[in-house]
A tleap script that builds the chain and sets N, CA, C and O, in Angstrom:
source leaprc.protein.ff14SB
mol = sequence {
  NMET ALA ALA LEU GLY ARG GLN ILE ALA LEU
  GLN VAL GLN ALA GLY ASP VAL LEU ALA LEU
  VAL GLY ASP LEU GLY ALA GLY LYS THR THR
  LEU ILE ARG GLY LEU CYS ILE ALA LEU GLY
  ILE ASP SER GLU GLN VAL SER SER PRO THR
  PHE ALA LEU CYS ASN VAL TYR GLU ALA ASN
  ALA PHE HIE VAL VAL HIE MET ASP LEU TYR
  ARG LEU GLU THR ALA ASP ASP LEU VAL ALA
  THR GLY LEU ASP GLU TRP LEU ALA GLN PRO
  ASP ALA LEU CYS LEU ILE GLU TRP PRO GLU
  VAL ALA ARG ALA GLU LEU PRO PRO THR THR
  ILE TRP LEU GLN LEU SER ILE VAL PRO GLY
  GLY ARG LEU VAL VAL GLN THR ASN ALA CPRO
}
set mol.1.N position { 0.827 -1.500 0.001 }
set mol.1.CA position { -0.158 -0.270 -0.271 }
set mol.1.C position { 0.875 1.508 0.133 }
set mol.1.O position { 0.376 2.629 0.035 }
set mol.2.N position { 2.263 1.207 0.545 }
set mol.2.CA position { 2.663 2.202 0.905 }
set mol.2.C position { 3.333 2.447 -0.957 }
set mol.2.O position { 3.368 3.546 -1.510 }
set mol.3.N position { 3.673 1.466 -1.436 }
set mol.3.CA position { 4.216 1.486 -2.450 }
set mol.3.C position { 3.208 2.340 -3.565 }
set mol.3.O position { 3.565 3.346 -4.178 }
set mol.4.N position { 2.174 1.834 -3.644 }
set mol.4.CA position { 0.857 2.551 -4.219 }
set mol.4.C position { 0.974 3.516 -3.963 }
set mol.4.O position { 1.053 4.230 -4.962 }
set mol.5.N position { 1.065 4.212 -2.740 }
set mol.5.CA position { 0.769 5.853 -2.103 }
set mol.5.C position { 2.226 6.605 -3.029 }
set mol.5.O position { 2.237 7.741 -3.504 }
set mol.6.N position { 2.950 5.956 -3.066 }
set mol.6.CA position { 4.302 7.041 -3.657 }
set mol.6.C position { 3.565 6.972 -5.243 }
set mol.6.O position { 3.391 8.078 -5.755 }
set mol.7.N position { 3.182 5.930 -5.945 }
set mol.7.CA position { 3.107 5.855 -7.200 }
set mol.7.C position { 1.869 7.185 -7.405 }
set mol.7.O position { 1.915 8.129 -8.194 }
set mol.8.N position { 1.005 6.910 -6.582 }
set mol.8.CA position { -0.042 7.652 -6.414 }
set mol.8.C position { 0.300 9.687 -6.356 }
set mol.8.O position { -0.275 10.645 -6.872 }
set mol.9.N position { 1.543 9.535 -5.425 }
set mol.9.CA position { 2.174 11.254 -5.517 }
set mol.9.C position { 2.577 11.835 -6.482 }
set mol.9.O position { 2.622 13.046 -6.699 }
set mol.10.N position { 3.112 10.360 -7.551 }
set mol.10.CA position { 3.441 11.009 -8.859 }
set mol.10.C position { 2.740 12.233 -9.908 }
set mol.10.O position { 3.263 13.138 -10.556 }
set mol.11.N position { 1.236 11.772 -9.729 }
set mol.11.CA position { 0.216 12.074 -10.134 }
set mol.11.C position { -1.002 13.517 -9.709 }
set mol.11.O position { -1.715 14.253 -10.392 }
set mol.12.N position { -0.711 13.363 -8.167 }
set mol.12.CA position { -1.412 14.645 -7.559 }
set mol.12.C position { -0.889 15.583 -7.147 }
set mol.12.O position { 0.311 15.638 -6.877 }
set mol.13.N position { -1.834 16.649 -7.002 }
set mol.13.CA position { -1.077 17.905 -7.242 }
set mol.13.C position { -2.473 18.795 -6.320 }
set mol.13.O position { -3.587 18.340 -6.057 }
set mol.14.N position { -1.966 20.029 -6.022 }
set mol.14.CA position { -2.773 20.699 -5.218 }
set mol.14.C position { -4.078 20.973 -5.847 }
set mol.14.O position { -4.219 21.299 -7.025 }
set mol.15.N position { -5.353 20.766 -4.683 }
set mol.15.CA position { -6.666 21.076 -5.802 }
set mol.15.C position { -7.555 19.397 -6.104 }
set mol.15.O position { -8.671 19.092 -6.524 }
set mol.16.N position { -6.385 18.652 -5.639 }
set mol.16.CA position { -6.910 17.318 -6.007 }
set mol.16.C position { -7.783 16.890 -4.487 }
set mol.16.O position { -7.403 17.432 -3.450 }
set mol.17.N position { -8.891 15.952 -4.447 }
set mol.17.CA position { -9.282 15.288 -3.344 }
set mol.17.C position { -9.304 14.022 -3.416 }
set mol.17.O position { -10.041 13.642 -4.326 }
set mol.18.N position { -8.741 13.085 -2.768 }
set mol.18.CA position { -8.786 11.646 -2.957 }
set mol.18.C position { -9.627 11.159 -1.409 }
set mol.18.O position { -9.538 11.513 -0.233 }
set mol.19.N position { -10.329 10.314 -2.059 }
set mol.19.CA position { -11.945 9.606 -0.803 }
set mol.19.C position { -11.033 7.728 -0.748 }
set mol.19.O position { -11.028 6.925 -1.681 }
set mol.20.N position { -10.452 7.554 0.495 }
set mol.20.CA position { -10.277 6.226 0.614 }
set mol.20.C position { -11.443 5.692 1.291 }
set mol.20.O position { -11.914 6.142 2.335 }
set mol.21.N position { -11.923 4.599 0.558 }
set mol.21.CA position { -13.249 3.415 1.190 }
set mol.21.C position { -12.747 2.379 1.257 }
set mol.21.O position { -12.181 1.834 0.310 }
set mol.22.N position { -12.885 1.810 2.640 }
set mol.22.CA position { -12.359 0.490 3.568 }
set mol.22.C position { -12.726 0.431 4.436 }
set mol.22.O position { -13.106 1.321 5.196 }
set mol.23.N position { -12.694 -1.189 4.597 }
set mol.23.CA position { -12.770 -1.647 5.791 }
set mol.23.C position { -11.674 -1.128 6.877 }
set mol.23.O position { -10.862 -0.373 6.344 }
set mol.24.N position { -11.422 -1.360 8.393 }
set mol.24.CA position { -10.684 -1.423 9.319 }
set mol.24.C position { -9.614 -2.028 8.802 }
set mol.24.O position { -9.988 -3.050 8.228 }
set mol.25.N position { -8.238 -1.853 8.720 }
set mol.25.CA position { -7.404 -2.648 8.171 }
set mol.25.C position { -6.970 -2.568 6.190 }
set mol.25.O position { -5.930 -2.742 5.555 }
set mol.26.N position { -7.856 -2.351 5.954 }
set mol.26.CA position { -7.715 -2.100 4.381 }
set mol.26.C position { -6.179 -1.224 3.535 }
set mol.26.O position { -5.944 -1.109 2.333 }
set mol.27.N position { -5.367 -0.731 4.743 }
set mol.27.CA position { -4.540 0.010 4.243 }
set mol.27.C position { -4.915 1.550 4.036 }
set mol.27.O position { -4.048 2.081 3.341 }
set mol.28.N position { -5.483 2.051 4.249 }
set mol.28.CA position { -5.946 3.273 3.578 }
set mol.28.C position { -4.683 4.330 4.677 }
set mol.28.O position { -3.555 4.706 4.359 }
set mol.29.N position { -5.320 4.521 5.783 }
set mol.29.CA position { -3.537 5.559 6.739 }
set mol.29.C position { -2.300 4.942 5.950 }
set mol.29.O position { -1.583 5.865 5.562 }
set mol.30.N position { -1.797 3.676 5.574 }
set mol.30.CA position { -0.412 2.965 4.984 }
set mol.30.C position { -0.296 3.758 3.240 }
set mol.30.O position { 0.783 3.993 2.697 }
set mol.31.N position { -1.524 4.028 2.679 }
set mol.31.CA position { -1.546 4.395 1.618 }
set mol.31.C position { -0.735 5.721 1.665 }
set mol.31.O position { 0.392 6.014 1.263 }
set mol.32.N position { -1.749 6.440 2.321 }
set mol.32.CA position { -1.393 8.360 2.421 }
set mol.32.C position { -0.010 8.303 2.904 }
set mol.32.O position { 0.768 9.115 2.402 }
set mol.33.N position { 0.654 7.087 4.226 }
set mol.33.CA position { 1.862 7.890 4.345 }
set mol.33.C position { 2.505 7.155 3.163 }
set mol.33.O position { 3.204 8.026 2.645 }
set mol.34.N position { 2.636 6.129 2.518 }
set mol.34.CA position { 3.659 6.200 1.550 }
set mol.34.C position { 3.129 7.582 0.202 }
set mol.34.O position { 3.940 7.819 -0.694 }
set mol.35.N position { 2.203 8.109 0.221 }
set mol.35.CA position { 1.655 9.252 -0.612 }
set mol.35.C position { 2.455 10.268 -0.148 }
set mol.35.O position { 3.040 11.036 -0.911 }
set mol.36.N position { 2.541 10.344 1.416 }
set mol.36.CA position { 3.560 11.467 1.947 }
set mol.36.C position { 4.556 11.490 1.889 }
set mol.36.O position { 5.246 12.431 1.495 }
set mol.37.N position { 4.943 10.335 2.314 }
set mol.37.CA position { 6.552 10.264 1.980 }
set mol.37.C position { 7.368 10.597 0.736 }
set mol.37.O position { 8.526 11.014 0.747 }
set mol.38.N position { 6.582 10.348 -0.387 }
set mol.38.CA position { 7.148 10.821 -1.921 }
set mol.38.C position { 6.856 11.936 -2.190 }
set mol.38.O position { 7.098 12.345 -3.326 }
set mol.39.N position { 6.198 12.843 -1.156 }
set mol.39.CA position { 6.194 14.267 -1.353 }
set mol.39.C position { 6.829 15.143 -0.333 }
set mol.39.O position { 6.577 16.305 -0.011 }
set mol.40.N position { 7.960 14.061 0.214 }
set mol.40.CA position { 8.874 14.828 1.044 }
set mol.40.C position { 8.150 14.937 2.204 }
set mol.40.O position { 8.417 16.076 2.589 }
set mol.41.N position { 7.403 14.449 2.985 }
set mol.41.CA position { 6.801 14.892 4.431 }
set mol.41.C position { 7.494 13.418 5.216 }
set mol.41.O position { 7.329 12.230 4.936 }
set mol.42.N position { 8.019 13.840 5.903 }
set mol.42.CA position { 8.552 12.828 6.905 }
set mol.42.C position { 7.779 11.541 7.832 }
set mol.42.O position { 7.006 11.780 8.759 }
set mol.43.N position { 8.035 10.595 7.523 }
set mol.43.CA position { 7.083 9.456 8.044 }
set mol.43.C position { 6.442 9.741 9.457 }
set mol.43.O position { 5.220 9.647 9.574 }
set mol.44.N position { 7.057 10.009 10.296 }
set mol.44.CA position { 6.934 9.866 11.570 }
set mol.44.C position { 5.912 10.966 11.817 }
set mol.44.O position { 5.264 10.916 12.862 }
set mol.45.N position { 5.686 12.055 10.864 }
set mol.45.CA position { 4.538 13.184 11.495 }
set mol.45.C position { 3.004 12.333 10.842 }
set mol.45.O position { 1.904 12.800 11.142 }
set mol.46.N position { 3.072 11.574 10.303 }
set mol.46.CA position { 2.141 11.094 9.237 }
set mol.46.C position { 1.060 9.931 9.867 }
set mol.46.O position { 1.086 8.837 9.302 }
set mol.47.N position { 0.178 10.094 10.929 }
set mol.47.CA position { -0.445 9.543 11.376 }
set mol.47.C position { -1.953 9.159 11.165 }
set mol.47.O position { -2.471 9.869 10.302 }
set mol.48.N position { -2.924 8.093 11.798 }
set mol.48.CA position { -4.659 8.423 11.537 }
set mol.48.C position { -5.257 9.573 12.293 }
set mol.48.O position { -5.626 9.439 13.460 }
set mol.49.N position { -5.325 10.367 11.829 }
set mol.49.CA position { -6.652 11.327 12.912 }
set mol.49.C position { -7.448 10.818 13.012 }
set mol.49.O position { -8.351 11.570 12.643 }
set mol.50.N position { -7.993 9.586 13.400 }
set mol.50.CA position { -8.608 9.386 13.784 }
set mol.50.C position { -9.807 10.347 14.931 }
set mol.50.O position { -10.953 10.765 14.759 }
set mol.51.N position { -9.080 10.387 15.810 }
set mol.51.CA position { -9.637 11.407 17.279 }
set mol.51.C position { -9.041 13.115 17.059 }
set mol.51.O position { -9.458 14.068 17.719 }
set mol.52.N position { -8.286 13.170 16.285 }
set mol.52.CA position { -8.141 14.722 16.043 }
set mol.52.C position { -8.984 14.953 14.634 }
set mol.52.O position { -9.264 16.063 14.182 }
set mol.53.N position { -9.181 14.232 14.293 }
set mol.53.CA position { -10.457 14.530 12.775 }
set mol.53.C position { -9.981 14.876 11.461 }
set mol.53.O position { -10.603 14.778 10.403 }
set mol.54.N position { -8.386 15.439 11.713 }
set mol.54.CA position { -7.819 16.218 10.875 }
set mol.54.C position { -6.197 16.812 11.120 }
set mol.54.O position { -5.829 17.689 11.903 }
set mol.55.N position { -5.453 16.065 10.232 }
set mol.55.CA position { -4.247 16.431 10.431 }
set mol.55.C position { -3.430 17.163 9.196 }
set mol.55.O position { -3.648 16.683 8.083 }
set mol.56.N position { -2.696 18.051 9.259 }
set mol.56.CA position { -2.063 18.857 7.957 }
set mol.56.C position { -0.598 19.005 8.138 }
set mol.56.O position { -0.030 19.662 9.011 }
set mol.57.N position { -0.146 18.404 7.325 }
set mol.57.CA position { 1.560 18.401 6.683 }
set mol.57.C position { 1.754 19.373 5.251 }
set mol.57.O position { 1.186 19.582 4.180 }
set mol.58.N position { 2.773 19.737 5.903 }
set mol.58.CA position { 3.485 20.411 4.589 }
set mol.58.C position { 4.045 19.837 4.125 }
set mol.58.O position { 4.808 19.113 4.765 }
set mol.59.N position { 4.010 19.795 2.487 }
set mol.59.CA position { 4.666 19.288 1.335 }
set mol.59.C position { 5.478 20.591 0.866 }
set mol.59.O position { 5.354 21.746 1.273 }
set mol.60.N position { 6.342 20.074 -0.107 }
set mol.60.CA position { 7.171 21.412 -0.786 }
set mol.60.C position { 6.547 22.439 -1.171 }
set mol.60.O position { 6.804 23.611 -0.893 }
set mol.61.N position { 5.341 21.844 -2.110 }
set mol.61.CA position { 4.692 22.833 -2.680 }
set mol.61.C position { 3.215 23.298 -2.174 }
set mol.61.O position { 2.666 24.321 -2.581 }
set mol.62.N position { 2.724 22.510 -1.345 }
set mol.62.CA position { 1.603 22.742 -1.181 }
set mol.62.C position { 0.835 22.035 0.299 }
set mol.62.O position { 1.400 20.967 0.537 }
set mol.63.N position { -0.176 22.310 1.243 }
set mol.63.CA position { -0.404 21.527 2.338 }
set mol.63.C position { -1.364 20.302 1.477 }
set mol.63.O position { -2.049 20.365 0.456 }
set mol.64.N position { -0.964 18.937 2.652 }
set mol.64.CA position { -1.369 17.944 2.689 }
set mol.64.C position { -2.596 17.651 3.916 }
set mol.64.O position { -2.164 17.360 5.032 }
set mol.65.N position { -3.754 17.705 3.771 }
set mol.65.CA position { -5.163 17.487 4.082 }
set mol.65.C position { -5.386 16.349 4.565 }
set mol.65.O position { -6.085 15.692 3.794 }
set mol.66.N position { -5.065 15.707 5.659 }
set mol.66.CA position { -5.658 14.644 5.645 }
set mol.66.C position { -6.446 13.749 6.863 }
set mol.66.O position { -5.865 13.274 7.839 }
set mol.67.N position { -7.708 13.646 6.617 }
set mol.67.CA position { -8.961 13.931 7.039 }
set mol.67.C position { -9.391 11.931 7.337 }
set mol.67.O position { -9.138 11.042 6.524 }
set mol.68.N position { -9.913 11.786 8.399 }
set mol.68.CA position { -10.214 11.001 9.266 }
set mol.68.C position { -11.855 11.159 9.813 }
set mol.68.O position { -12.134 11.766 10.847 }
set mol.69.N position { -12.870 10.504 8.935 }
set mol.69.CA position { -14.206 10.937 9.260 }
set mol.69.C position { -15.028 9.656 10.234 }
set mol.69.O position { -16.190 9.761 10.626 }
set mol.70.N position { -14.103 8.432 10.509 }
set mol.70.CA position { -14.761 7.501 10.654 }
set mol.70.C position { -15.656 8.020 12.231 }
set mol.70.O position { -16.760 7.559 12.520 }
set mol.71.N position { -15.195 8.650 12.767 }
set mol.71.CA position { -16.201 8.950 13.929 }
set mol.71.C position { -17.484 9.895 13.694 }
set mol.71.O position { -18.492 9.831 14.398 }
set mol.72.N position { -17.357 10.556 12.887 }
set mol.72.CA position { -18.486 11.158 12.363 }
set mol.72.C position { -20.024 10.348 11.599 }
set mol.72.O position { -19.919 9.395 10.827 }
set mol.73.N position { -21.104 10.835 11.925 }
set mol.73.CA position { -22.362 10.239 12.253 }
set mol.73.C position { -23.003 11.129 10.819 }
set mol.73.O position { -23.198 10.687 9.686 }
set mol.74.N position { -23.250 12.630 11.400 }
set mol.74.CA position { -24.137 12.910 9.794 }
set mol.74.C position { -23.250 13.873 9.069 }
set mol.74.O position { -22.051 14.024 9.300 }
set mol.75.N position { -23.865 14.428 8.284 }
set mol.75.CA position { -23.369 15.784 7.659 }
set mol.75.C position { -23.431 16.720 8.023 }
set mol.75.O position { -23.079 17.645 7.290 }
set mol.76.N position { -23.925 16.994 9.389 }
set mol.76.CA position { -23.911 18.162 10.507 }
set mol.76.C position { -22.401 18.228 11.218 }
set mol.76.O position { -21.825 19.209 11.688 }
set mol.77.N position { -22.029 17.045 11.144 }
set mol.77.CA position { -20.611 16.922 11.901 }
set mol.77.C position { -19.578 17.217 11.362 }
set mol.77.O position { -18.507 17.195 11.969 }
set mol.78.N position { -19.677 17.510 10.271 }
set mol.78.CA position { -18.690 18.087 8.996 }
set mol.78.C position { -18.074 19.541 9.605 }
set mol.78.O position { -16.948 19.981 9.372 }
set mol.79.N position { -18.954 20.070 10.316 }
set mol.79.CA position { -18.823 21.336 10.213 }
set mol.79.C position { -17.194 21.632 10.858 }
set mol.79.O position { -16.384 22.431 10.390 }
set mol.80.N position { -16.940 20.468 12.424 }
set mol.80.CA position { -16.210 20.621 13.125 }
set mol.80.C position { -14.808 20.336 12.262 }
set mol.80.O position { -13.697 20.570 12.738 }
set mol.81.N position { -14.985 19.894 11.162 }
set mol.81.CA position { -13.488 19.319 10.438 }
set mol.81.C position { -13.073 20.484 9.498 }
set mol.81.O position { -11.900 20.548 9.130 }
set mol.82.N position { -13.779 21.202 9.182 }
set mol.82.CA position { -12.806 22.636 9.116 }
set mol.82.C position { -12.990 22.042 7.123 }
set mol.82.O position { -12.420 22.714 6.263 }
set mol.83.N position { -13.798 20.820 6.739 }
set mol.83.CA position { -13.460 20.277 5.109 }
set mol.83.C position { -14.008 21.237 4.121 }
set mol.83.O position { -13.508 21.164 2.998 }
set mol.84.N position { -15.000 22.186 4.324 }
set mol.84.CA position { -15.689 23.149 3.822 }
set mol.84.C position { -14.200 23.905 3.139 }
set mol.84.O position { -13.884 24.072 1.961 }
set mol.85.N position { -13.529 24.238 4.325 }
set mol.85.CA position { -12.627 25.543 4.075 }
set mol.85.C position { -11.490 24.378 3.330 }
set mol.85.O position { -11.129 24.348 2.154 }
set mol.86.N position { -11.193 23.694 4.178 }
set mol.86.CA position { -9.924 23.044 2.889 }
set mol.86.C position { -10.082 22.279 2.019 }
set mol.86.O position { -9.115 21.702 1.522 }
set mol.87.N position { -11.701 22.006 1.480 }
set mol.87.CA position { -11.563 21.972 -0.141 }
set mol.87.C position { -11.346 23.352 -1.205 }
set mol.87.O position { -10.709 23.335 -2.258 }
set mol.88.N position { -12.092 24.570 -0.584 }
set mol.88.CA position { -12.064 25.816 -1.090 }
set mol.88.C position { -10.380 26.512 -1.265 }
set mol.88.O position { -10.129 27.609 -1.765 }
set mol.89.N position { -9.382 25.537 -0.706 }
set mol.89.CA position { -8.005 26.017 -0.308 }
set mol.89.C position { -7.212 25.191 -1.995 }
set mol.89.O position { -6.854 24.020 -2.118 }
set mol.90.N position { -7.151 26.373 -3.125 }
set mol.90.CA position { -6.204 25.674 -4.237 }
set mol.90.C position { -5.152 25.239 -3.741 }
set mol.90.O position { -4.895 24.226 -4.391 }
set mol.91.N position { -3.979 25.468 -2.580 }
set mol.91.CA position { -3.027 24.804 -2.467 }
set mol.91.C position { -2.843 23.756 -1.559 }
set mol.91.O position { -1.708 23.637 -1.098 }
set mol.92.N position { -3.954 22.749 -1.101 }
set mol.92.CA position { -4.446 21.930 -0.559 }
set mol.92.C position { -4.562 20.884 -1.470 }
set mol.92.O position { -4.999 21.053 -2.609 }
set mol.93.N position { -4.047 19.383 -0.851 }
set mol.93.CA position { -4.328 18.146 -1.436 }
set mol.93.C position { -5.063 17.605 -0.087 }
set mol.93.O position { -4.439 17.656 0.972 }
set mol.94.N position { -6.320 17.114 -0.122 }
set mol.94.CA position { -7.314 16.436 0.233 }
set mol.94.C position { -7.417 15.161 0.133 }
set mol.94.O position { -8.074 14.625 -0.759 }
set mol.95.N position { -6.437 14.184 1.527 }
set mol.95.CA position { -6.713 12.905 1.695 }
set mol.95.C position { -7.657 12.482 2.623 }
set mol.95.O position { -7.368 12.763 3.786 }
set mol.96.N position { -9.089 11.666 2.382 }
set mol.96.CA position { -9.872 11.593 3.446 }
set mol.96.C position { -10.123 10.122 3.306 }
set mol.96.O position { -10.238 9.435 2.290 }
set mol.97.N position { -10.179 9.805 4.591 }
set mol.97.CA position { -10.444 8.721 5.074 }
set mol.97.C position { -11.854 8.522 5.465 }
set mol.97.O position { -12.321 9.565 5.921 }
set mol.98.N position { -12.667 7.573 5.445 }
set mol.98.CA position { -14.206 7.018 5.563 }
set mol.98.C position { -14.656 8.446 5.024 }
set mol.98.O position { -14.754 9.427 5.761 }
set mol.99.N position { -14.916 8.455 3.679 }
set mol.99.CA position { -15.502 9.880 3.319 }
set mol.99.C position { -17.104 9.906 2.613 }
set mol.99.O position { -17.567 10.560 1.678 }
set mol.100.N position { -17.605 9.033 3.388 }
set mol.100.CA position { -19.043 8.339 2.956 }
set mol.100.C position { -20.203 9.388 3.479 }
set mol.100.O position { -21.174 9.773 2.829 }
set mol.101.N position { -19.827 9.762 4.882 }
set mol.101.CA position { -20.546 11.104 5.647 }
set mol.101.C position { -20.771 12.186 4.581 }
set mol.101.O position { -21.884 12.606 4.264 }
set mol.102.N position { -19.360 12.681 3.952 }
set mol.102.CA position { -19.846 13.885 3.427 }
set mol.102.C position { -19.229 13.887 1.621 }
set mol.102.O position { -18.437 14.532 0.933 }
set mol.103.N position { -20.244 12.647 1.462 }
set mol.103.CA position { -19.917 12.311 -0.355 }
set mol.103.C position { -20.764 13.566 -0.902 }
set mol.103.O position { -20.512 13.900 -2.060 }
set mol.104.N position { -21.690 14.261 -0.236 }
set mol.104.CA position { -22.703 15.289 -0.921 }
set mol.104.C position { -21.538 16.645 -0.972 }
set mol.104.O position { -21.598 17.443 -1.907 }
set mol.105.N position { -20.469 16.799 0.161 }
set mol.105.CA position { -19.863 18.148 0.081 }
set mol.105.C position { -18.523 17.958 -0.711 }
set mol.105.O position { -17.832 18.970 -0.833 }
set mol.106.N position { -18.088 16.837 -1.243 }
set mol.106.CA position { -17.321 16.508 -1.966 }
set mol.106.C position { -17.275 16.884 -3.308 }
set mol.106.O position { -18.178 16.419 -4.003 }
set mol.107.N position { -16.183 17.845 -4.032 }
set mol.107.CA position { -16.494 18.109 -5.250 }
set mol.107.C position { -16.544 16.729 -6.342 }
set mol.107.O position { -16.096 15.614 -6.075 }
set mol.108.N position { -17.252 17.161 -7.697 }
set mol.108.CA position { -17.602 15.843 -8.602 }
set mol.108.C position { -16.138 15.460 -9.384 }
set mol.108.O position { -16.136 14.463 -10.106 }
set mol.109.N position { -14.884 16.268 -9.231 }
set mol.109.CA position { -13.402 15.879 -9.681 }
set mol.109.C position { -13.026 14.864 -8.527 }
set mol.109.O position { -11.914 14.421 -8.813 }
set mol.110.N position { -13.504 14.277 -7.279 }
set mol.110.CA position { -12.876 13.621 -6.255 }
set mol.110.C position { -12.348 12.481 -6.893 }
set mol.110.O position { -12.991 12.167 -7.894 }
set mol.111.N position { -11.423 11.791 -6.645 }
set mol.111.CA position { -10.921 10.243 -6.862 }
set mol.111.C position { -10.840 9.651 -5.770 }
set mol.111.O position { -9.983 9.749 -4.892 }
set mol.112.N position { -12.364 8.606 -5.868 }
set mol.112.CA position { -12.946 7.657 -5.232 }
set mol.112.C position { -12.203 6.141 -5.241 }
set mol.112.O position { -12.383 5.450 -6.244 }
set mol.113.N position { -11.476 5.677 -4.281 }
set mol.113.CA position { -10.476 4.766 -4.428 }
set mol.113.C position { -10.869 3.768 -2.955 }
set mol.113.O position { -10.724 4.134 -1.789 }
set mol.114.N position { -11.506 2.157 -3.538 }
set mol.114.CA position { -12.086 1.365 -2.640 }
set mol.114.C position { -10.858 0.417 -2.633 }
set mol.114.O position { -10.254 0.111 -3.662 }
set mol.115.N position { -10.531 -0.032 -1.373 }
set mol.115.CA position { -9.498 -0.533 -0.482 }
set mol.115.C position { -10.127 -1.964 0.326 }
set mol.115.O position { -10.771 -2.087 1.368 }
set mol.116.N position { -9.644 -2.898 -0.618 }
set mol.116.CA position { -10.142 -4.551 -0.226 }
set mol.116.C position { -9.253 -5.092 0.179 }
set mol.116.O position { -8.225 -5.070 -0.498 }
set mol.117.N position { -9.274 -5.984 1.773 }
set mol.117.CA position { -8.568 -7.247 2.066 }
set mol.117.C position { -9.239 -8.019 1.345 }
set mol.117.O position { -10.454 -8.215 1.330 }
set mol.118.N position { -7.884 -8.752 0.340 }
set mol.118.CA position { -8.468 -9.823 -0.205 }
set mol.118.C position { -7.401 -11.270 -0.306 }
set mol.118.O position { -6.229 -11.014 -0.585 }
set mol.119.N position { -7.635 -12.216 -0.169 }
set mol.119.CA position { -6.561 -13.374 -0.286 }
set mol.119.C position { -5.058 -12.977 -0.558 }
set mol.119.O position { -4.817 -12.272 -1.538 }
set mol.120.N position { -4.562 -13.183 -0.156 }
set mol.120.CA position { -2.883 -12.546 -0.396 }
set mol.120.C position { -2.596 -11.316 -0.515 }
set mol.120.O position { -1.637 -10.824 -1.109 }
set mol.121.N position { -3.699 -10.637 0.232 }
set mol.121.CA position { -3.041 -8.724 0.068 }
set mol.121.C position { -4.192 -7.787 -0.174 }
set mol.121.O position { -5.322 -8.144 0.159 }
set mol.122.N position { -3.986 -6.609 -0.733 }
set mol.122.CA position { -4.839 -5.728 -0.573 }
set mol.122.C position { -5.732 -5.662 -2.079 }
set mol.122.O position { -5.307 -6.527 -2.844 }
set mol.123.N position { -6.486 -5.113 -2.477 }
set mol.123.CA position { -6.911 -4.310 -4.074 }
set mol.123.C position { -7.486 -3.287 -3.730 }
set mol.123.O position { -8.371 -3.141 -2.887 }
set mol.124.N position { -6.677 -2.098 -4.793 }
set mol.124.CA position { -7.219 -1.122 -4.705 }
set mol.124.C position { -8.193 -0.825 -6.282 }
set mol.124.O position { -7.688 -0.992 -7.392 }
set mol.125.N position { -9.484 -0.417 -6.087 }
set mol.125.CA position { -9.998 -0.159 -7.383 }
set mol.125.C position { -10.411 1.636 -7.434 }
set mol.125.O position { -10.755 2.168 -6.378 }
set mol.126.N position { -10.372 2.099 -8.154 }
set mol.126.CA position { -10.975 3.279 -8.721 }
set mol.126.C position { -12.559 3.315 -9.026 }
set mol.126.O position { -13.217 2.651 -9.825 }
set mol.127.N position { -12.911 4.235 -8.192 }
set mol.127.CA position { -14.642 4.185 -8.568 }
set mol.127.C position { -15.416 5.316 -8.522 }
set mol.127.O position { -15.001 6.460 -8.338 }
set mol.128.N position { -16.636 4.945 -8.706 }
set mol.128.CA position { -17.504 6.051 -8.364 }
set mol.128.C position { -17.783 6.576 -7.439 }
set mol.128.O position { -17.548 5.778 -6.532 }
set mol.129.N position { -18.260 7.701 -6.934 }
set mol.129.CA position { -18.975 7.928 -5.192 }
set mol.129.C position { -19.980 6.855 -4.782 }
set mol.129.O position { -21.022 6.856 -5.437 }
set mol.130.N position { -19.872 6.031 -3.913 }
set mol.130.CA position { -20.820 4.970 -3.369 }
set mol.130.C position { -21.945 5.835 -3.438 }
set mol.130.O position { -23.054 5.435 -3.085 }
savepdb mol mol.pdb
quit
């Protein structure tokens, strides 16, 4: 998953939004860590923001916003995350774990990745919004 994250880092830019969908342990944070490392962010800084809701990392040319919406139950809960403000920032790459609750708020250009645990490893498929 980290290697895939490094490959994805070669293709993303500020203004992009990636929505990562998958069960616990599917590799969402590991993929994001690999992506961040490839963007020059220290791996020790990258952790799942399950309780903080949002971590912001500084890449060379832009902000990387790492959100984990697992604990949110309704779209009203999104206000506390600042998601709408980050989506409006042209110098931010938004990486969102558990994005289902925010589906209506995300731009139509959002890249949706479905991560699954399969025999022998993981499977990642680009999908439409669930």
